[in-house]
N, C-alpha and C positions, 0 to 999 in steps of 0.2 A: 806381444801382440794380443794375448788374452786380456791383459790389463786394459788395453785400449778399447777392446770390445765391451768390457764391463763398464768402463767409464762412459762410453757412448750410450749404453743402455740406461745408465743412471740419468744422463742428461736428457734423453728422450722421455724418461719417466717424469722428470721434473717439469719438462715443457708441457707434457700431457696433463699434468695436475695443477697448472696455473702458476707456475713459478716463472721468473724472468720476465715480468711485466704483463703476463697474461693472467687475468684474474677470473675466478669462477665462484659464484654464490648460488645457494639453493634456498628458495623460499617456499614454505608449505602453505597452501591455501585450501580451506574447506568451504565448499559452497553447496547450496541446495539446487537440485535440478530445476531449471527454468529461471534461475537468477541471471543477472548480468554482472560481469566482472571486468575490471580494468587493470591491466598489468602495467605498472609504471617503469619507464626506463631511467628516470632521474637525470636525463640529459636534455640538451637542446639539439634538434636535428641540424641546425645550421652549423654547428661545430663538429659534426661528424661527417665521414665520407659515406657511410652506409649503416643502416639499422635493419637487421634481418630477424624475423621470427620463424621458429620451427616448431612443429608438433610431431613428436615421434619421428624425428629426423627428416620430416617433409616440410619444405619451405611453405609457409602459409601467408606471409606478409613481408613486404620490404619497402623501404623509403630511403632515398638518397638525400644528402644534405642540401643540395640545390633544388630539390623537389622535381628533378628532371625525370625520375623514374619512381613510380608508386604502383604497388600491386597488392592484392589480397586474394586469398583462396584460389579460385579457378584462373584468375589473371596471372598468378605466379606459377601455377602448374596446370596446364590445360588438361581437362578430363577429370580433375578431382573436384568434387563438390561436397566435401564433408560438412563444411560450415554454411553453405548456401546463403550467402549474403548476411551472415551474422557477425562479420568482422568489420571493425572500424578502426582506422589509424588516425592518431592525432598528428597533424602536420607540424605542430610546434615541437612536440617532444618525442614522437614516434611511439608513444604508448599505445597498447593494443587493447581494444574493448571487444569482448565476446558476449553477445546477447543470447538469451534463452539457452544457456549452456547445458550441454548433455555429455560432454566428452571429458572423462578423467584421463590423466596422464601427465607427461612432462612437456612443458612449453619452454623452449630455449630461446634466449635473447642473445644475439651477437651484435656488439657495437664496435664498428671499425672506424678508426680515425687515422689521420696521417702520422700520428706519433705512437699510438698504441691500439690495442684491441682488448676487449673483455667479453666474458660470457656470464650470463646469469640464467639460472634455471628456476622455473616456477612449477612446483609439484601440485597439481590441482586434483583434489578429491571431491567428486560430485556424488551426493547422496540422492536416493531415488524418490524422495517425497517432493512433489511439485510445490514450488513456493507460491503459486497462484491459486492454490486450493481455496475454495469458498466455504466459509463458516456460515451456517444458517443460524440466525438469531431471531427469536419470536418473543414479543412482549405485548401486554395489554396496554391500552391508552392510560396515561397517567403514571405508569411505572417508569423507573429509571433503568438504564442499561449501560454496562461498561464493556467496551471493545478492547480486549487485551492483546498486545502484540505477541506475547508468548516468548519474548527474547530478553536477554540481559542488555540494557542500554549502557553504552560507554560514553565518555565525555564528548568525544568528537563525532559521535553518530548524529546524523540528521534524519528526523522523522517528520513526514508530511502526511496529513490526513486529507482525503478528498471525499465528498459526497456527490454522487452522480457527476463526477469530473469537475466539481467546484471545490477549490481549496478552502478548507474550513479551519485547519489548525496546523501549526508547525513548531518543531523544537529544533533549534540550532545551538548546540552547546548548552549553556545554561539560560539561554534566552528562548522565550516562547511567544507565539502570537495566535490569537483566536479570532476568526471571522473578520479579516481585514476587508473582505469583499462586502459590498452593500447588500447584495442578494442573500449572502450568508447571514448577515446581521438580522435581516428582516425575517428569515425563516426560523432561526433558532432563538433569537431574542434572549441572549445571556443564559441559555440552557446548556451550554457546553462547558465541560471542565477537563483540563489536561493535566496529567500527572507528569511532572518533570523527571521523576526518578525512573519510571517504567515506560512512559510514553503512551499509556493507556488513555482512551477517550471515553468520557462519561456523558450521556445525554439524559437530562432530568425532565420529568413531567412530559413524557413522550406523547406525540400525537400521530394521527394517521399520515400527516404530511412528512413525517420523518422516515417513512418506509422507503427503501431503496438500497443502492449499492454503495458501501463505504470501502474505500481503498486506502491502505497504508503503504507508503513507500519508505523503506529504510535504506539509508546509505551509510555503510560502514567504511570509514576512512583509515588507511594505513599508509605509511611512507612508501611501501613497495606495491600496494594494490588497494583497490576499493571495490566493494561489493554492493550491488543494488538489488534488494529483495522487494517483492510486492506481495501483500496479503490482502485478501478481500473478505468482506463481511456482507452477506445479504440479509438485511434487516426488515422484518415485517411487524407492523403495529396493527392490532385488531381492536375493534370496539368491544365494550363490555357486553357479554351475552345477556339477552332479555331486556335490553334497554329500550328497544323499539325505535331507536334513532340510529341513523347511519353514522359511521365514523368519518365519513367524508367531510363533515362539518369542521373537523379539526379540534373539537372540544375535548377536554379531559373527561375521564370517567366521573369525577366529582361534579363537574358542570352538567354532564348529561343526567346524573342522578337528581340534581337540584331541579332541572327542567321537568323531569318526570313527576317529581313530587308536586311542583307548582301546578302542572296540568291536572293532576288528580284532585288537588284542592279546589280548583276552579270548577271541575265537573261536579264535585260533591256539593259545593255551594249552590250551583245551579239546580241540582236535584232537590235540595232542601227548600229553596225558594219556590220551585214549581209545586212541591207538595203543600206548602202553606197556602199558596194561592188557590189551589184546587179545594182544599179543606174549607176555606172561607167561602168560596163560591157555593159549595154544597150546603153549608150552614145557613147562608142567606136565603136560599130557595126554600129550605124546610121551615123557616120562621114566618112566611107569608100566610095569613088566614084564608080559609075557603070562603067563597062568595055564596049569597043566598041562592043564586041560580043553581049552584052546584048541589045545595041541600035538596032542592026540589027534584 
Protein backbone atom coordinates (compact mmCIF):
# COMPACT_ATOMS: atom_id res chain seq x y z
CA UNK A 1 0.00 0.00 0.00
CA UNK A 2 2.84 2.38 0.84
CA UNK A 3 4.42 1.60 -2.51
CA UNK A 4 1.18 2.54 -4.31
CA UNK A 5 1.00 5.86 -2.46
CA UNK A 6 4.63 6.63 -3.39
CA UNK A 7 3.97 5.70 -7.02
CA UNK A 8 0.89 7.95 -7.10
CA UNK A 9 2.92 10.83 -5.66
CA UNK A 10 5.59 10.40 -8.34
CA UNK A 11 2.94 10.37 -11.10
CA UNK A 12 1.32 13.54 -9.75
CA UNK A 13 4.74 15.22 -9.55
CA UNK A 14 5.49 14.33 -13.18
CA UNK A 15 2.11 15.61 -14.32
CA UNK A 16 2.61 18.84 -12.44
CA UNK A 17 6.00 19.38 -14.09
CA UNK A 18 4.87 18.99 -17.68
CA UNK A 19 5.39 15.29 -18.38
CA UNK A 20 2.90 13.05 -20.26
CA UNK A 21 2.01 15.51 -23.02
CA UNK A 22 1.68 18.68 -20.93
CA UNK A 23 4.57 21.01 -21.74
CA UNK A 24 5.78 24.10 -19.87
CA UNK A 25 8.37 26.70 -20.98
CA UNK A 26 9.59 29.91 -19.40
CA UNK A 27 10.81 32.94 -21.36
CA UNK A 28 12.52 35.91 -19.70
CA UNK A 29 11.70 39.34 -21.10
CA UNK A 30 13.30 42.62 -19.97
CA UNK A 31 11.46 45.81 -20.90
CA UNK A 32 11.53 49.50 -20.00
CA UNK A 33 8.55 51.09 -18.31
CA UNK A 34 6.28 52.59 -20.95
CA UNK A 35 7.30 50.12 -23.69
CA UNK A 36 4.82 47.92 -25.52
CA UNK A 37 5.42 44.16 -25.58
CA UNK A 38 3.76 41.38 -27.59
CA UNK A 39 3.87 37.83 -26.19
CA UNK A 40 3.60 35.31 -29.03
CA UNK A 41 1.68 32.04 -28.80
CA UNK A 42 3.25 30.50 -31.91
CA UNK A 43 -0.08 28.86 -32.86
CA UNK A 44 -3.25 29.57 -34.84
CA UNK A 45 -6.43 30.19 -32.85
CA UNK A 46 -8.53 28.23 -35.35
CA UNK A 47 -6.64 25.03 -34.44
CA UNK A 48 -7.16 25.43 -30.69
CA UNK A 49 -10.16 25.11 -28.41
CA UNK A 50 -9.07 27.86 -26.05
CA UNK A 51 -6.18 30.25 -25.45
CA UNK A 52 -6.02 31.78 -21.99
CA UNK A 53 -3.66 34.37 -20.49
CA UNK A 54 -3.02 34.80 -16.76
CA UNK A 55 -1.11 37.38 -14.74
CA UNK A 56 -0.19 36.22 -11.24
CA UNK A 57 -2.89 33.50 -11.45
CA UNK A 58 -5.58 36.01 -12.51
CA UNK A 59 -7.12 35.51 -15.95
CA UNK A 60 -6.55 38.65 -18.02
CA UNK A 61 -7.41 37.46 -21.57
CA UNK A 62 -9.08 34.58 -23.36
CA UNK A 63 -10.05 33.67 -26.92
CA UNK A 64 -11.79 30.58 -28.31
CA UNK A 65 -10.87 28.93 -31.61
CA UNK A 66 -14.18 29.83 -33.25
CA UNK A 67 -13.96 33.40 -31.85
CA UNK A 68 -17.29 32.91 -30.08
CA UNK A 69 -15.78 34.14 -26.81
CA UNK A 70 -13.15 36.87 -26.44
CA UNK A 71 -12.33 38.85 -23.32
CA UNK A 72 -9.56 41.05 -21.91
CA UNK A 73 -8.97 42.51 -18.46
CA UNK A 74 -12.22 43.63 -16.83
CA UNK A 75 -14.27 41.63 -19.37
CA UNK A 76 -12.63 38.46 -18.06
CA UNK A 77 -12.84 39.42 -14.39
CA UNK A 78 -15.44 41.98 -13.45
CA UNK A 79 -14.12 44.55 -11.01
CA UNK A 80 -10.43 44.22 -11.93
CA UNK A 81 -8.94 47.10 -13.95
CA UNK A 82 -5.22 46.58 -13.54
CA UNK A 83 -4.45 47.02 -17.25
CA UNK A 84 -7.15 49.59 -18.09
CA UNK A 85 -7.60 49.01 -21.83
CA UNK A 86 -3.89 48.30 -22.36
CA UNK A 87 -4.41 44.71 -23.56
CA UNK A 88 -4.90 43.66 -27.19
CA UNK A 89 -5.51 40.12 -28.47
CA UNK A 90 -4.54 38.99 -31.95
CA UNK A 91 -7.56 37.11 -33.31
CA UNK A 92 -5.38 35.09 -35.69
CA UNK A 93 -2.80 33.81 -33.20
CA UNK A 94 -4.07 34.71 -29.73
CA UNK A 95 -0.86 36.65 -29.06
CA UNK A 96 -1.19 39.23 -26.31
CA UNK A 97 0.04 42.84 -26.60
CA UNK A 98 0.49 44.96 -23.48
CA UNK A 99 0.91 48.67 -24.13
CA UNK A 100 2.54 51.21 -21.80
CA UNK A 101 3.71 48.37 -19.63
CA UNK A 102 4.24 48.91 -15.89
CA UNK A 103 3.71 45.46 -14.34
CA UNK A 104 6.56 43.03 -13.69
CA UNK A 105 5.73 39.42 -12.95
CA UNK A 106 4.75 36.08 -14.48
CA UNK A 107 2.42 36.04 -17.49
CA UNK A 108 1.15 32.51 -18.10
CA UNK A 109 -0.19 31.19 -21.40
CA UNK A 110 -2.46 28.12 -21.52
CA UNK A 111 -3.19 26.57 -24.91
CA UNK A 112 -5.94 23.95 -24.91
CA UNK A 113 -6.77 21.84 -27.95
CA UNK A 114 -8.77 18.69 -28.50
CA UNK A 115 -5.60 16.57 -28.53
CA UNK A 116 -3.34 18.17 -25.93
CA UNK A 117 -2.65 21.19 -23.80
CA UNK A 118 0.47 23.18 -23.03
CA UNK A 119 1.66 25.99 -20.79
CA UNK A 120 4.15 28.74 -21.42
CA UNK A 121 5.37 31.29 -18.89
CA UNK A 122 6.77 34.76 -19.67
CA UNK A 123 8.76 36.32 -16.86
CA UNK A 124 8.61 40.09 -17.47
CA UNK A 125 11.05 42.41 -15.73
CA UNK A 126 10.08 46.09 -16.05
CA UNK A 127 12.72 48.73 -15.23
CA UNK A 128 11.67 52.13 -13.93
CA UNK A 129 13.18 54.45 -16.56
CA UNK A 130 10.40 55.72 -18.88
CA UNK A 131 11.08 54.85 -22.52
CA UNK A 132 9.37 58.02 -23.72
CA UNK A 133 11.72 60.35 -21.85
CA UNK A 134 12.56 63.39 -24.01
CA UNK A 135 16.19 64.33 -24.71
CA UNK A 136 16.78 68.04 -25.23
CA UNK A 137 19.16 68.84 -28.11
CA UNK A 138 20.21 72.44 -28.92
CA UNK A 139 22.36 73.58 -31.84
CA UNK A 140 23.24 76.77 -33.75
CA UNK A 141 22.31 77.13 -37.40
CA UNK A 142 24.76 75.53 -39.80
CA UNK A 143 25.96 72.93 -37.27
CA UNK A 144 25.39 69.19 -37.57
CA UNK A 145 23.64 67.08 -34.94
CA UNK A 146 23.47 63.31 -34.40
CA UNK A 147 20.50 61.72 -32.61
CA UNK A 148 21.72 58.51 -30.97
CA UNK A 149 19.27 55.70 -30.05
CA UNK A 150 21.55 54.61 -27.19
CA UNK A 151 20.88 50.89 -27.78
CA UNK A 152 22.64 48.00 -29.50
CA UNK A 153 20.93 47.28 -32.84
CA UNK A 154 20.33 43.67 -33.81
CA UNK A 155 19.85 42.33 -37.34
CA UNK A 156 16.09 41.85 -37.11
CA UNK A 157 15.34 45.11 -35.31
CA UNK A 158 13.25 47.71 -37.10
CA UNK A 159 14.06 51.39 -36.47
CA UNK A 160 11.81 54.19 -37.71
CA UNK A 161 12.48 57.92 -37.35
CA UNK A 162 9.72 60.56 -37.38
CA UNK A 163 9.92 64.36 -37.43
CA UNK A 164 6.73 66.02 -36.16
CA UNK A 165 4.90 62.73 -37.02
CA UNK A 166 6.33 62.66 -40.58
CA UNK A 167 8.33 59.52 -41.43
CA UNK A 168 11.86 60.59 -42.39
CA UNK A 169 14.00 57.42 -42.16
CA UNK A 170 13.70 53.68 -41.57
CA UNK A 171 15.98 50.67 -41.17
CA UNK A 172 14.60 47.17 -41.79
CA UNK A 173 17.29 44.53 -41.45
CA UNK A 174 20.11 45.63 -43.75
CA UNK A 175 17.85 47.87 -45.84
CA UNK A 176 17.33 51.58 -45.22
CA UNK A 177 15.18 54.36 -46.65
CA UNK A 178 15.46 58.12 -46.17
CA UNK A 179 12.78 60.68 -46.99
CA UNK A 180 10.37 58.68 -49.15
CA UNK A 181 7.78 61.36 -48.47
CA UNK A 182 7.76 64.44 -50.75
CA UNK A 183 7.35 66.82 -47.81
CA UNK A 184 10.37 65.22 -46.14
CA UNK A 185 12.52 65.57 -49.29
CA UNK A 186 11.64 69.25 -49.64
CA UNK A 187 12.38 70.01 -45.99
CA UNK A 188 15.73 68.25 -45.54
CA UNK A 189 17.10 68.21 -49.12
CA UNK A 190 19.63 65.37 -48.75
CA UNK A 191 20.80 66.59 -45.34
CA UNK A 192 19.92 63.36 -43.49
CA UNK A 193 22.38 60.50 -42.91
CA UNK A 194 21.44 57.14 -41.36
CA UNK A 195 23.93 54.80 -39.68
CA UNK A 196 22.97 51.19 -40.50
CA UNK A 197 25.06 49.82 -37.63
CA UNK A 198 23.67 51.93 -34.79
CA UNK A 199 20.49 53.43 -36.26
CA UNK A 200 21.61 56.97 -35.35
CA UNK A 201 20.30 59.87 -37.44
CA UNK A 202 22.51 62.83 -38.42
CA UNK A 203 21.18 66.16 -39.72
CA UNK A 204 23.79 68.32 -41.48
CA UNK A 205 23.80 72.09 -42.08
CA UNK A 206 20.90 72.61 -39.69
CA UNK A 207 18.39 75.43 -40.09
CA UNK A 208 15.64 76.91 -37.96
CA UNK A 209 13.06 74.84 -39.84
CA UNK A 210 14.67 71.68 -38.41
CA UNK A 211 13.49 72.56 -34.89
CA UNK A 212 10.83 70.21 -33.54
CA UNK A 213 10.12 66.78 -32.07
CA UNK A 214 12.04 63.77 -33.44
CA UNK A 215 10.65 60.35 -32.48
CA UNK A 216 12.43 57.01 -32.82
CA UNK A 217 10.42 53.78 -32.76
CA UNK A 218 12.42 50.59 -32.17
CA UNK A 219 10.81 47.17 -32.69
CA UNK A 220 12.85 44.28 -31.27
CA UNK A 221 11.68 41.00 -32.80
CA UNK A 222 12.03 37.58 -31.21
CA UNK A 223 10.31 34.27 -31.94
CA UNK A 224 8.63 34.35 -28.52
CA UNK A 225 8.04 38.08 -28.09
CA UNK A 226 8.51 41.52 -29.63
CA UNK A 227 9.13 44.84 -27.86
CA UNK A 228 8.29 48.30 -29.15
CA UNK A 229 10.18 51.22 -27.60
CA UNK A 230 9.78 54.93 -28.30
CA UNK A 231 12.46 57.58 -27.71
CA UNK A 232 11.92 61.30 -28.27
CA UNK A 233 14.35 64.14 -29.02
CA UNK A 234 13.22 67.76 -28.71
CA UNK A 235 15.57 69.65 -31.02
CA UNK A 236 16.03 73.45 -31.06
CA UNK A 237 18.05 75.37 -33.68
CA UNK A 238 18.97 78.98 -32.85
CA UNK A 239 20.39 81.77 -35.01
CA UNK A 240 23.98 83.00 -34.63
CA UNK A 241 24.11 85.68 -31.86
CA UNK A 242 24.75 89.27 -33.06
CA UNK A 243 23.86 88.62 -36.69
CA UNK A 244 21.00 91.10 -36.57
CA UNK A 245 18.94 88.75 -38.75
CA UNK A 246 16.18 86.45 -37.68
CA UNK A 247 16.72 82.69 -37.98
CA UNK A 248 13.19 82.39 -39.36
CA UNK A 249 14.66 82.93 -42.83
CA UNK A 250 16.05 79.40 -42.71
CA UNK A 251 19.52 80.57 -43.82
CA UNK A 252 22.69 78.98 -42.48
CA UNK A 253 25.11 80.90 -40.28
CA UNK A 254 27.56 81.26 -43.24
CA UNK A 255 24.86 82.74 -45.47
CA UNK A 256 23.79 85.14 -42.73
CA UNK A 257 27.40 86.28 -42.22
CA UNK A 258 27.81 86.84 -45.98
CA UNK A 259 24.67 88.98 -46.09
CA UNK A 260 25.89 91.06 -43.14
CA UNK A 261 29.26 91.71 -44.83
CA UNK A 262 27.56 92.66 -48.11
CA UNK A 263 25.25 95.14 -46.33
CA UNK A 264 28.21 96.73 -44.52
CA UNK A 265 30.13 97.12 -47.80
CA UNK A 266 27.14 98.82 -49.44
CA UNK A 267 26.85 101.26 -46.53
CA UNK A 268 30.62 101.98 -46.66
CA UNK A 269 30.54 102.66 -50.41
CA UNK A 270 27.55 104.98 -50.00
CA UNK A 271 29.34 106.90 -47.22
CA UNK A 272 32.52 107.34 -49.34
CA UNK A 273 30.49 108.54 -52.35
CA UNK A 274 28.60 111.07 -50.22
CA UNK A 275 31.88 112.39 -48.76
CA UNK A 276 33.45 112.87 -52.23
CA UNK A 277 30.38 114.75 -53.52
CA UNK A 278 30.34 117.01 -50.47
CA UNK A 279 34.08 117.76 -50.79
CA UNK A 280 33.78 118.69 -54.49
CA UNK A 281 30.76 120.87 -53.78
CA UNK A 282 32.67 122.88 -51.12
CA UNK A 283 35.72 123.23 -53.36
CA UNK A 284 33.71 124.60 -56.32
CA UNK A 285 32.13 127.31 -54.13
CA UNK A 286 35.52 128.39 -52.73
CA UNK A 287 37.00 128.91 -56.30
CA UNK A 288 34.40 131.56 -57.44
CA UNK A 289 36.04 135.17 -57.48
CA UNK A 290 34.41 138.07 -55.58
CA UNK A 291 32.58 140.74 -57.64
CA UNK A 292 33.46 144.51 -57.69
CA UNK A 293 30.30 145.29 -55.89
CA UNK A 294 31.49 143.19 -53.04
CA UNK A 295 34.80 145.17 -52.88
CA UNK A 296 32.93 148.47 -52.66
